[in-house]
VOGU-3710 file (C-alpha; in Angstrom, 3 decimals, decimal comma):
1> mktallllll> 25,797/-37,868/-35,108  22,456/-39,039/-33,403  24,402/-40,094/-30,315  26,385/-36,773/-29,536  23,009/-34,931/-30,260  21,235/-37,104/-27,620  23,783/-36,770/-25,306  23,902/-32,959/-25,523  19,943/-33,094/-25,089  20,584/-35,048/-21,545
11> lptaaeaqel> 23,105/-32,381/-20,295  21,649/-30,071/-17,692  20,957/-26,381/-18,701  22,984/-23,620/-17,092  20,097/-22,841/-14,547  19,444/-26,393/-13,823  23,217/-27,059/-12,757  23,273/-24,610/-10,383  20,514/-25,394/-8,176  20,776/-27,409/-5,108
21> rfldppalpp> 18,651/-30,653/-5,358  17,167/-32,222/-2,417  16,543/-35,751/-3,154  14,590/-38,526/-1,033  14,959/-41,770/-3,294  11,569/-44,016/-2,882  14,332/-46,621/-2,109  15,299/-45,003/1,245  12,919/-45,037/4,405  11,097/-41,706/4,911
31> akgythvvev> 12,891/-38,929/5,936  11,544/-37,181/8,995  12,841/-33,748/9,323  15,698/-34,206/6,840  16,730/-34,987/3,401  18,582/-38,345/2,779  20,657/-36,473/-0,322  21,685/-33,069/-0,827  23,599/-32,331/-4,161  25,606/-29,366/-4,497
41> pagyrlafls> 26,547/-28,399/-7,889  29,367/-25,821/-9,272  28,791/-22,174/-8,434  28,271/-22,836/-4,754  31,168/-22,141/-2,006  30,916/-24,257/1,233  31,070/-23,180/4,654  32,134/-25,773/7,661  30,859/-25,191/11,051  32,947/-26,759/13,810
51> gqvaldsaga> 30,851/-28,398/16,323  28,967/-25,763/18,243  27,869/-26,218/21,935  25,608/-24,618/24,383  28,357/-21,706/25,405  27,557/-17,988/25,005  30,252/-15,858/23,739  31,889/-15,217/27,023  32,184/-19,095/27,112  29,747/-19,585/29,909
61> lrpgadfraq> 26,798/-22,016/29,935  23,761/-20,906/31,708  23,549/-22,629/34,867  21,234/-25,032/35,005  20,653/-25,265/31,300  18,256/-28,193/30,280  18,535/-29,887/27,012  15,970/-27,453/25,335  17,952/-24,522/26,544  20,949/-25,884/25,257
71> atqvfenlga> 19,850/-26,782/21,674  18,490/-23,462/21,621  21,937/-21,694/22,354  23,463/-24,386/19,981  21,273/-23,224/17,163  22,021/-19,617/17,923  25,626/-20,175/17,873  25,129/-21,779/14,470  23,340/-18,875/13,397  26,136/-16,421/14,339
81> glaaagadfd> 28,738/-18,639/12,407  26,496/-18,785/9,607  25,995/-15,079/9,453  29,881/-14,873/9,586  30,151/-16,818/6,354  27,459/-14,763/4,631  25,106/-17,471/5,055  21,958/-18,288/7,084  19,827/-21,386/7,988  18,379/-21,629/4,580
91> dvvklnfyil> 21,923/-22,369/3,262  22,568/-25,544/5,509  22,924/-28,692/3,582  23,924/-31,079/6,260  23,787/-31,197/9,979  25,771/-33,690/12,279  24,300/-34,056/15,871  26,013/-35,525/18,707  23,679/-35,738/22,016  24,234/-37,782/25,243
101> darqipvlre> 20,671/-38,920/25,237  18,584/-40,242/22,287  15,600/-39,708/24,444  15,730/-36,027/23,779  15,464/-36,245/19,908  11,670/-35,065/20,204  12,873/-31,831/21,799  15,873/-31,638/19,190  13,573/-31,867/16,287  11,189/-29,240/17,842
111> vrdryvnlaa> 14,309/-26,574/18,363  15,666/-27,550/14,930  12,603/-27,021/13,054  12,314/-23,405/14,605  15,542/-22,747/12,645  16,161/-25,072/9,461  14,152/-24,716/6,249  11,508/-27,140/6,497  10,997/-26,938/3,044  14,102/-28,332/1,989
121> ppastlvqvs> 15,682/-29,766/5,273  19,312/-30,480/5,323  20,625/-33,774/5,372  21,604/-34,994/8,878  23,416/-37,718/10,991  22,614/-37,870/14,910  24,988/-40,105/16,960  24,133/-40,799/20,859  27,717/-40,524/22,620  28,807/-41,451/25,936
131> rlfrddille> 30,193/-37,999/26,596  31,393/-34,807/25,259  34,498/-32,614/26,408  32,701/-31,429/29,434  30,322/-33,275/31,806  27,882/-30,343/31,599  27,327/-30,333/27,806  24,561/-32,292/26,309  24,760/-31,875/22,812  27,151/-30,821/20,003
141> veaiaavrae> 25,954/-30,025/16,345  28,135/-29,521/13,141  26,909/-27,764/10,050  27,691/-27,404/6,216  26,279/-24,552/4,257  26,266/-24,099/0,601  26,031/-20,681/-0,261  25,587/-19,497/-4,058  28,712/-17,926/-5,225  28,700/-14,183/-6,194
151> par> 29,137/-14,162/-10,177  32,901/-12,970/-11,147  33,059/-9,195/-11,842
//
């Protein structure tokens, strides 16, 4: 009986079980603008955003758009996708970045930090690639958002 009682005491409360957890275990290196582990418990719905590039709603890339301008358009596109799912950047739990030039990481971080929740930044992966689907596209970003599900009525 004591064992059963002990196990019951170790179970999270309903409130605790419904909160996102952003974890940076001390055994991992320091995270710079991202979180190593984001735990999404039951009670959330997930929205998966396809990779967004710097094309506007008409499918056009502004001529001469540099990396900073493209990154800003990418995050604006992500914001529009999140809004369509009833979410915003505070709900983003994972970002995947594909960039042509890793030397642009400081610029990318600067732009990213204007959009994401810096108190609980999403988990992230960044990969330098040799090419994206068009020669004039410099980056692509995917996102996953966890939105608290509405209570059943």
